[in-house]
N, C-alpha and C positions, 0 to 999 in steps of 0.2 A: 147325741154328743156334740154336733153342730146343728145350728139353723142356718140354711144356705144364704138368706138375705142379709145376715148379720156376718156373714164372713168378709173379712177386708180385702183390701188390693195387695197384690205382691208383685213387685218391679224386679226384673231381673236386669241387672246392669254389666255390660261387657266393655270390652275396649272400645269397639266402635259401634256398638249398638246397644239398643235398651228396649225392653218389652215390658209392658204392664198387664198383668192378669187380673182381671175383674172376677173374683171367684163367686161372688153372689150370682154372676152371670154364665157361670160354667158348669152348670147341671147336665146339659147335653152330653159332654166330654167325661164327665164324672159318672154319668149313667153308663156310657160304653164300657169303661173300664170294668164296673161293676157288674155288668152282663157277662164280660170275657171271664171275670175271676169266679163268679158264681156258676157258670156253666162247666167250669175246668176243676173245681174243688169242692168239698164239702162244708156245711156250715162251721165256722170258727177256725177253718184251717189256716194255717199260716202261710202267707204269700210273701216271698222276698223281692224287693226291688232294687234294681241296680241301674242309675241313671246319674249323670252329672247334676249339678244343680242347675234347674230350669222347669220350665212349665210342665214338663213330662213327667218329673218326679214328684210334683206336687200334686198334679191331677190323678196321678196313679196310685198314690198315697190314699187319697180321698177316695178313689173309686174302690179300692179294695175294701176300705172301711165301711162304705155305702152297701157293699156286697154283704156284710156280716162275717167278713173273713178278718184275720189278724195281719195287719201289715207289717213289715219289718224291713226299714231302710238298711241295705247292706253298703259296704264300703266300696265305693267306685275306685278301681285301681289308678294309682297315680306313677309318674315317671320314675320318683325316688324310692318306691317300694318295691321290695323284693316280690316278683310275680309268683314264685314257688310258695312264699309265705303267704301272699293273698290267696291263692288257690287253697293251700292248706287250710287256712283260716276260714275261707268261704265252705269248704266240705264240712269242718268241724261244727261251724253254726248250723249248717243244713241238717246236720245230723242230729244236734242238740235241740232244736227247735221242730224237727220234723216238717221241714218245709216242704210243701205240697208242689208248689209251683213258684217259678222265677219269671219276673215281667222283667227285660232287661232292654237297655238301649242297643240298636242294632249293630254297633261298632264293636261291642264285647262278643260278637259270635266267634272272632279268633280266638278266645279263650276257652271255646267249646263249654260254656256253663251247662248246655244239656247233658254232658256227660254226669253231672252232680244231681240234677233234678229236671223236672219237666220245665220246658223254657219255652217262652213265648217272646220274640223280639218285636217291641212297639217302635214304628218309625213315626207315623201321624196318628194322631187320636181322633177318630171320625166321630161326629156328635150322634146322639142315640136318643129316640123317644120325641116327643112333640116340643117344638120350641115354646118356651115360657112356663113349662111344667118342672118344678122343681124337684130335685133329687132328695129322697129322704133317708136320713141317717138312723141307725138304730140308736135306742136310748142306753142300752146296755151292749158291753162288750170289752174288748182289751187292744192292748197295743204292744209290741215288743220293742226294746232297745238294747244295746249291748255295752257292756262295760268297756272300758278304753282297752282292756288286754294288755296292761303293764307287765304283767308277771306270766304272759302266755297267751293263748288264744281267749278272744272276747267271750264274756259269759251273758248268755240271753236273761232278760229281766223282763217280766211281765207286769203290767200296771192296769187296771180297770179303767174305765172312763171316768168312775167315781173318784179315784185316786188322782187322776190328772186334773181334774176340776177342783178338788180340795188343795191341791198343791199351787195351782195357779191363782187362786183367791186368796190362800195364806201369804203366799210371796208377795202378792201385790199390795198387801197391807203396808209393805215396805217399800215397793218400787212407786206406788201411786200412778200405774199407767191407765190412760184413757186413748179412746180413738184420735185424739188430738197429737198423740206421741206417734213416733216413727222409728221403728228399729232397723239400724242399718248393721249387715252382716255379711262376712265372709267364710264363717264357719261351716264346715260341713256338717250336713243334716243326718249323717249317721253316727253321730258323736252326741252326748248327752246335752252338752251345752248349747250347740246349734240347733239340736232337734226340740229340746225342751224350751230354752230359754229365747230362742229366734225363731220358731216355727210354731208349736203346738200351744204354748201360753199366749202369744200375740192372736192366734186364730181363735182361742177361747174368750180372750177380752176385746176382740174386734180391733186391734192395733195393727195398722198398715206395716208392711214389711218390705225392706230393700234389700235383695240378695245378690251376692257375687260368688259365683264359683270359686273355690278356693284354689284351684289351679291358676285361674286367672289372676287371682289377687297376688298368689306368689310370683309370678311373673311380672304383674304392673301394681305394686303395693300402692300408689298414689291413687288409684282408682277408688279406694275408701274414702280418703279424704275429699275427693271430688264428688262422689255419691252423697256424702253427709252434707256438702255445701248445697249441692243441687236440690236434694230432697228434704232439706232441713230436718236432717235426722236429729233424735233426741236421745237415743240409747244406741250402746256400742259395747258388745263382750268381745273381749280378746284374751288369750292365754299371755302370759308374761312376754313370749318372744314376739309375739304380735306388737305389742308395745314398743319392744326394742327395734323391730323392723321400721315401724313408723316414724319411731324418734329419728331414724336415719335419713328421712325423707326431705330435711331441709326444713328451713322455717314455714310453718303451716299454721293456718286458723289466724286468730281465734274462732272457734266455732260457737257463735252465740245461742244456736238452737239445742245445743248439747246440754242434757240434764245429767246423764250418767255415763262415765268412762268405767266399765266394771271389768276387772281382771280375775279370772277363774282359770280352772282346769290344771294348772302347775303352780310350782311356789313363785310368789310374787317377791321381785327383789327391789328394795328402795332405791338402787342406783338407777335402774330401770326406769322406774317411773320419775324419777328427778328428770333423766335425759328426757322423758315425753314431756314433761311439763315446761321445760325449756324451749324444746322444740315447737309446741303447739300453744303456749300462753295459757293451757287449762288451767282450771282453778282447783285447789286441793280439795274443796269441797264437793267437787263433780267427780273426783276420782275416788272409786271405791273397790272394795275386794270381796268377792263372793267364794265362801267354800262351798262348792258344790259336788255332787257324785250321783251317778245313774241310781244308786241303790235308795235313795230318798227322792226319786223323780227327777230331781236337780238341786234346788238350793238347800243348803243347811244353815248357813248365815249369810250376813250381807253386813257390810261396815257401811258407818255413815261418814263418808269421807276419807282421806288418806290419813290413816293411824300409824306411827311408827313406835314401836315398843323395842327397849334396850334391855339385853339380858346376857350376862357373861361376854361382855365385849362384843355381842352380836346384835345387829339391827333387824328386826323382822317387820313386815307389814301385817297389822291386824286384819283377821277375817271378819270382826264384827261380831254381832251377838247372833243366837239362832234366831230365825224367822219363826213368826208366830204358829205355834202348835207343834214344833221341834224341839225335842229336849237333846242335850248332849251331856255325857259324863265322861270323866278321864280316870282310867284304870291304869296304873303302872306308866303313864306316860302316853298310853294309847287311847284315842278318842272313840266314844260309841256313841250311836245315834238312835233315837226312838222318835216315831211321829205318826199321825193318823194315816199316812200314804206310804210309810217306808216299806221296804221289803222284807218279807219273811223268808223267802228262800228263792234262790236262782232257779231257772227252769229245769226241771227234772232232778233239782237235788234237794237234801234234807233242809230242815229249819235252821237258819243260821243265828237265831237271836238266843240271847242267854235268858235267865230266867224271870227277868223284868222285862223282857221284851226289846232289848236294846241289842243291835248287831255291832260288830266291831269292823272300825273303817279300816284299819292296818295304818292309818295316819297318826303320826306322834307329834306332839307338842304341850302347851300348857295355856292355863286361863291367867288373864290379865285384866283385872276389874270388870269381870264378866265376860269379856272378850275373848275369843278362841285364837291362840297363836299357833300355826302348823309351822313345825320345823322340818318334816321331811316324811318320808314312808318307812313303815317298820323293817320292809325288806330291803329297802336302801340304806339301812344303817350297817356300816362295816366296822369291824373291831379290829384294829391294825396296830399290834405291839402294845395292847392294853389301852389304846385311845379310841374314842368312836368319832366316826366321820360318817357325813351324810353325803351319800354319792351324787345327788343332784346339787348339792352345794360346791361338790369338787368339779362337776361338768362346767359349772358358772365360772369359779375360779380359774379355770384352764383355758375357757374362753377369752379371759382378760389377757392371757398370753398370746394365743393364737386366735386373734378376733376375725380372722379370714375363715375360721373353721367353725365359728359359733354356731350352736344348733346341731352341729354334726360331730360332736365329741361324746363318747361314752365311757364313763367310769365303772368299772367292773369289778367285782370283789371276788378273788380266788383265793384258793388255798395253797400256800407255799409248803410244800413237804421238807423242804431244805431248812426252812426257818420255823417251821412247827405252828404257823400262824397265818392269818389272812393278809393277803397284799392287795393293792389296788393296780388293776390293769386299765391303763389309759389306751383307748383307740381314737384317733383322731383322723378325719378325713382330709386329705390335701391332695391336690393335683399332682404335684411332683413327690407323692409319698416315699418313694424309694430313696431319694436324696436325703430326707430329714431320717430316714432310719438309720443312714449311715453315719449320723452326727450324735455325739454324747451330750450335746447341748440341750435339747429338748427335756430330757431327764433332770438334768441339773436345775434347768430354770423351775421346773414342776416341784422337785423337792424342795427348793429354797422358797417357792412360793407357797406352799401347802405345810410345810412342815413334816410332809411325809417321809420316811426313810425306806419302807418295803413298797416299791413300786416298780411298774414295767410301763413303757411306753412305746407304741406301735403306731406308726401313721399307715393309713389304708386307702384304696381309691374311693372315689365318690360312689354313693349308693351302697357302700358295704354296709353302714349301720343301719339296723331295722328299727323303724318307729312305729307306734301304736297309731289307732285312728286319732288320737286326740293330739299328736305330735310329740308325744313323749317318748323317750329312749326305750325300747323293748329289750331289757338287759338280758333277760333270759333267752331269747332267740338270737341277740347280737353275740353273747358269748358261746351259744352253741354253733354259731357260724365261724366264728375265730378258731374254736378248737378243732373244727372240721377242716380249717385252711392249715392249721399247725399239723394236723394228722397227715395231711397231703391225700392224694389220690392217683391210683395207677389203674388206668382203664385197659381192660382187656377187649379185644376185639368179640363181640358177642358170636357165641358159636351155637348152633342147633344140634351138635354132637357129631357122630360120624358121618362121614358123607357131605359134610357142609360144604367143602370146597367145589365138590363133584356137582352138587345141586346148583351152586353158582354157574358153574361152566356150561350146565345145560341151559339155565336161563339167559345167559348171555350170548350163547351161540346157538340159538335153534337150528337144526338142520344140518348142521356141519357133521361129517364123519367123524366118531370118535377114535378110530384106530388109524387114522392118516396123518402124517406128520402136518402141523398146523401151518408150517411155512407154505406149504401146496394148497390150503384151504384158506387162509385169511389174508385180506388185505391188510396194509399198512395200518390203518386204524385198529383193526381186529387185532393184530399182533402187539400193537401198543397196550390195549386193554389187558390183553393175556399177560403181558410181560408185568404189568402193574399188580395183577392178582397174584402171580408166582412171587413176585418179591416181598407183597404183604404176607404171604405163608411161608416164607423162607426156601423158596424152590428157585434155583438157577434155571433161568430160560433159555433154550436154544431151539431153534426153528424146527428141529427133527423131532421134537415131543410130540405125542398124541395127547388129546384131551383125556384119553384112559390113562396114560403115563402119570399126566400131571395129578389127577385125582389120586391115584394110588400113591403119590410121593408125599402126600399131606402128612403121614403119621411115621415116616421112616426118616425124618431130619435128624441129622447128629448136630451136636454143639460144636462149633468149630473152636480152635484154640484162639484165645483172646490175648492182645499185647493194648499198650497204649497207642492211640491213633490220632492224628490230626485231621480235623474234620472240617471241610470248606462246603457250606451250603450256599449255592447259587441261587438267588431269588431274581433271576435275570430272564430276559428274554432267550427261549430254548434255542431260537435261530442263531444267537451268538454264539452258541457252543457247538454249532454244526448238526441242529435238528434237520432231518432229511438230508443232509450231506452223505458222501459215499463214505467218508470217515469221520467221527467225531472230532473237533478242533483241541480238545483235551485229551493229547495222546499220552502213550506211556513214558515217553522221554519227558514231557513237562511234569507229569505227576512224579517222577524219579527225581527232577530238579528241585521240586518242593520238598520232596523227602529228604533229600541229602540237606537242605537247608534247616529243617525244623528237626532231624535226626530220628524220625520215625514215619511208619506207614501212614499215607494220604487217602482218605475216602473224600471224594469230590462228587457232590450230588446236587442235581438240578431238582427244584421244588417250584411249582407254579404256585404262586400267593397272589392275594390281592392287594391293592396299593399300601403303602406304609401305615397310612391313618388306620385303616380297616385291620390291617395285621397287628397293629400295636394294641389296639384294643381288644382284640381275640387274644392276645397274649395275656393281657392283665385279667380277662375273663377267665382264661385256662388256669391261672396261678390262684387267684383270690374268689372267685364265684363259682365255678365248678364243683369244688369240692362238696358245696352244700346241695348239690344234686348230680351224682355223678352217674348219670345214665349212660348205659354202654353205647348208645349211639354216637356219643361223642369220641369214640375211640380212634376213629381215622383221622380226625381233624387233630385230636390229641396227640397222637403218634408224630404227626407232622410238626407240631408246635414243639413238641418235645426235641426233635431233631434240631429245630432252629434254637432252643434254649442251651442245648449242649454242644453247638457248634464252636469250633475254635475261630473260626473265621466267616463272615458272611459278606456274600457279594449282592449288591443291589444296582439295579441301571434304572434308566430313564422311561423304559418302554411301560411298563404298569404304573409307573408313578406320574407320568406327564401325558404320553401320547395316548394309551388306551382308555383312561377314564370318562373322556366326552362322550365315548360311544357306548359305555356301560353302564349297569346299576350293579350294586354290590350288595352282598349280604353280610351283616355284622351280628356276630353272637350277642344276645341281649342279656345284660347283667341281671335284669328282673325276669328273665325267664319269660318273655312275652314273644309272641307270634304276631307280628304285624300282617294286617290284612293283606298287603300285596305281596307277601313273602312267597305265597303259593303260585305266583305268576312269573317268577325269576326262572329264565332259563340259562341253564349253566352249559359251558362245553365240558369236556371229559376231564377236567384237572381233578387230580385225587383230592385235593382240598375240601371240594365240596360234595365228595361221593354219599355223604349222609344227610348232608345240609337239609334234605326234606324233612327230616325227622328232628330238627334241632329249632327250638326258639330263637328267632332272628328277626332283626329290623333291615329296612332296605334303605340304601344311601345311593342317590342320584350320583354318578361319576362327575356331574357339570358340577356339584357342590364342592368338590375335592379341588381347591384352587390350587395353583402351581406355588402360592406363596407358603402354602402349610407344609411343604413336603421337606424342605432341609429342618426346621424345626422339629418336626415328628421323628425324622432319621436320627437327629442328635440325641432327643429322649430315649428313643428305642436303643441305641447304643449304649446310652447312661444306665438305662435300666438292665439290659441283658448282659452291660459289662464285657460285650465282646466286640472287638474292631469290626467295623463295617468299610468296605472297599466299593467305592461308589463309580460306577462306570457310565459316561455319558457319550450319547451318540448324535441325537437328534438336536441339529442347529437351530430350530426354531425356539428352543428351550435354555438356549446358551446363557441367557441372563440369570438363570437359576442355578447351572450346572457347571459353568466355566471353573469354578474352584473344586470341582470333585478331583479324586485321586487320579482318573485315568478319562481323557477325553479324546474322542475321534469323531468330530463333528462332520456331518455332511447330510444331504437330502437323501431319504430312501423312498422309492417309488413303489416297491413291493417287498415281501418277506423274503422271496426267494433271492432277492439282491443282497442281502445279508449273508447268504452262504456263498455267493460266487464271489463277494467283495471280501478278500481275508487279508488284504495288506496290513491291516492293523494288529493282527495276532502276535507277532514277534514282539512289538512294541509292549503289547498287554502282559505277555509273559515275562518280561523284563522289569516292567513298573511292579506286577503283583510281587515278585520275589523281592524286590526292593522294600515294597512295604511290609511283608512278612519279616524281613531283616530288621526294619526300623522298630517294629512293635513287638518283638519277640516275648518280651516280658509279659505281655498282656494274654497271652492266649492260654486257653484251657485246653486239656486233652481229656479222653476218655476211653474206656476199654473197648476193643472191637477186633475184628480179624484181622491178623497181621500181614495185609496185602494191600498194595496200592490198588485203588478202585474208582472208576468212573461210571456214575450212573446218571443217564438221559433218558427217562422214559416218562415224561410228565408232557403236557400239552406246552407249547411254547410260551404262551402268555394267557392271562386269565381273562375269560371272557364269559360276561353274564348279563343278561338282558330283562327287562320287565316286558312282558308280553300281553297281547291284549285278550282281556277275559272274554268278550263278545264274540272274538273270532274262535276261541276254544268252543264256546257252547254251540256256535255254528257248525264246526266240524263233527262233534261229538253227536249232534242231532241229524247229520247228513248220512254219516255211513254207519256199519254195524259192525265192522271188525278192523283191527288196526294192528300195525307194525310200528313200533316206536323205537326210531334208530338214536340210542343216547342212552343216558343214566336215569335210575330212578328219581334222583334227586333233581332233575330238570323239569321244570313246569308241572308241579305235583298237583295243581289244581286240575289238569287234563285226566290225570289218573283217578282223581277223586270223582269226577264227572262221570267217567266210565264206569267205575265201579258201581256208583250211585244208580246208574242205568241199566247196570248188569250186561253191559258190553263187552265182548271178547277182545283181549289184545295181548301181545307179547313184546317184550324188549329183544332188540338186536344190536350186538356191537360192529355188525358188518354194515358198510355204507349200501351195499347190495345184498339184502338177507337171501340166505339159502333157502329159507321157508318161505315160500309164497302164497300160503294160505291165509289171506288178508284181502280186504278191500281198499284200504286207505294207508298210504305211508306217511308218517309225521316224523319231521327231522328235529330232534331235540338237543343237538350239539355232537353227535356222534360222527358227522362227516367231514371234519376238518376243512371246511368252506368249500367243498365240492359236491355238487348235485350229482346223486346217483344216476345209474343208467337204469330206468324202468318207465313202464307205459301207466302204471298204477297212480290214480289221483295222489298228488304229494302235497303236503302242506309245509312248508319252509320256515319253521318258526325261528330258526336260530342264523338265518341270513346265509344259508349255503348259497352258491352263485354259479351260474354258466355264462358263458360269452354271450354279451347282448341282453342278459336278463338281471334285474336287481334282485337283492336278496328280499327275504320276507315276504313271499308271496306263494300262492298257489299254482301248481303245474299240473299239467294233464287233465284239465277239468273241463266240464261243460261250459259254455257261455254263461247259462244261468247261475252256475255257482260261482263262474268268476265275478259276475255282476252282483250277486248277493254277499258274498263272503266279506266280511270286515277286514279291516288292513290287520295281518297278522302281529304287526307291530305297531300299531296304532297310528300308520302314516300311509299317505295315498301315494300313487305312481307320480302324480305331478310333482310333489314335493320330494320324491326319489330323485327324479330327474334333473330337478333344478339344483340339487346337491352332489349329483354324481360328479360334475366337472372339477368341484372343489375337493371332495372328499374320496374320489373314486369309489372302489368297492367296499372301503372299510366304513360304512355308514353304521353298521352295529345299531346300538340304542339310541344314537343321535336324533333319528327320526321320532322316536317314542318320546324323547326327554323335550322335545320341540313342538309336538302336536297333541291334540286331545282324541282320546280313543273315540271310535266311530261305531255305534252300536250295528247290528245287522238290520237290513231293511225288509226284514222277512214277516 
């Protein structure tokens, strides 16, 4: 296939770095991969490759080829792609191609690809064999590439080495490439344009390549022009949207070295090329269009310069004539292709050719003077009221009206049963999508601009629309996701059947007598956890209940009488409502006053949630993204978000939005269903919101990145999105500049949480102000059905605490001891539980600060101690910053001097730094230390 001395150089360009790989000198690295692939798979087996564009991707592909295996570059996930779709697509490809092994970048371990196929993560590729000995590539073999997946999952296509060589040399009769050329590309190598045109073909022809990772290009488009100038690029392939992006980079060029600007992969629009010409000063003779498709290896046609064809009032860019050896015919408007290297059948499928050996492309258009004009895709042709429209043309037309959403607009054809015909459904991504959805103007503008009568227009949040690997709209998947959103989703708490509550009680309260009143056995923390469990299962909690009676009550609940109720959801610091006070601050008299004002019963409930920016993102995730993957594990957070969405009135304060963030790190539900690597290090307190978070794909946001300036704009957007009045309460004087216009202010300096309970002089004024607010905005409140009694629930943690902890410290503790009691929730620090399971070490959870069951070696605090150290002589590792007088949080206790010396900081901070910050921040150091220091590995 390849001769190592003839392999060209490949240069990888980043924003601040550049690396050149001399492939002719890389035989030792290629041989190392070949040995790995050969030892793990049989001759000819398919090996999937998952890396970003870089040396590892190139060397791995060549190594698999040298091993006599079939390499297949798979799509590396990006931030805009649905990770559910990506994983489903990856599973489909693995099944279709019978992938025997995956070679992956180490950062993809978070996606657990090993669940889909045998997987090896490659960090660095160590050379193998004698220096100077060239690797030998087989003369015969095959590669796999994937179709773009416009109508569904990508289809695998197998080509022999002979077909690749034929295509390269026949196509080069048009391009006339030599080793003096240089191809510059940001295209992904898992798509045929990037893979064949910008990788395999230049390798076969000995043409040097300059590559930019596509994710890097999206963030820094000008990098392409800079690379062309610096490396004297001569050829650049891009889809139409790439030319559109580059035309917006300001005046650039001219680029005297460039011979070919080639548009390919999606419909090319004259207006886009004109803008590109104006911006770059490029010559029309240097801009051409290639009609390419994976089924013909790549190129079908190539134009000589920019040619515009007019027909029926439309302007089209000509795709030129077929390349040497390729024949094209038109049957009823659809093009069919035949060549010496074209595909006979998709992998595992029947022959797709007609009797003459042509295959149907699915592309429609016409011939003009022997040149091919593509007007669209057959499946993208919609018949609306007897008129035919191409959906990709409608995408482009609507983008002229909403340029801020260009590239993120999906025109979909759906059947309208009322009209008995098809209509176009437009989905448009926009940051403030809910506001656009409340306006009739977009539909009117689109109707006037397109001439369509039957249409729907809906704005959706960013990342809602799914694209293919080539950047095209995946209309089938996007429509399915929209239909899932429309259908909505109601998540029930997952149940294992009879006795499910009893099992939970046994797990949470090991060693506690089950026939004794819980008020006599449980501390305040244990009673709080039990109240939460009872509330979630519809059981009224009292301290005289026993664990046995609670378990028996699970199946004897009766449905209460219902009426319309006024629901107040307090997303505020629980101390402000009387947490741990002798009596809650929201008493029956105040509830009665609100009830008299609104004319119905009042349900007032406290819920502990993350800061507004996180909460708002989670709300949008819940409404628009969760329906496409309604895992029962989301039931807990879904129930709380639903309560917030159904609220008549929401209370917000400055505790979780201003004071707490600098000390914390937060989980945010990921719209692409990705589990970030560090998410398994999040240590949560006992707030209900994160009860199942260890099971949910999520990202990590450091609290220090939530700047005070973002709070008010986010609160305004959340109030607008929910259409629910928000009453804002400010107490901390240090944030006065951001909160002095809030509805209620009582500024002072607080030295401790307990002071919030003892200092209650503000309460009467708060009650009067809240009643006045309700009176003023009476017409804006929604109500919902509920039990017709006034009710106040204060049964969550006071504020939202969540920290990123030290992986090295977890590893140390797990290796040091053999049995463990974990005080806290399963959602807290899941990496610890993963390691204990991996090593087969015994552990149990306890909701008691001082566990009743003492059969363990090591006590680990994971958020269940409410900030207090338990009384014990067991080795104790305080991962969530419990404290005792004179000692800092986040430390080992009751351990030997050797363990003390060797244990890494639990929160990646050292005692010296703790002492230096103690005077400024008191015991409220939380994750502040982690966010300002670097993790220190164990010195063992």
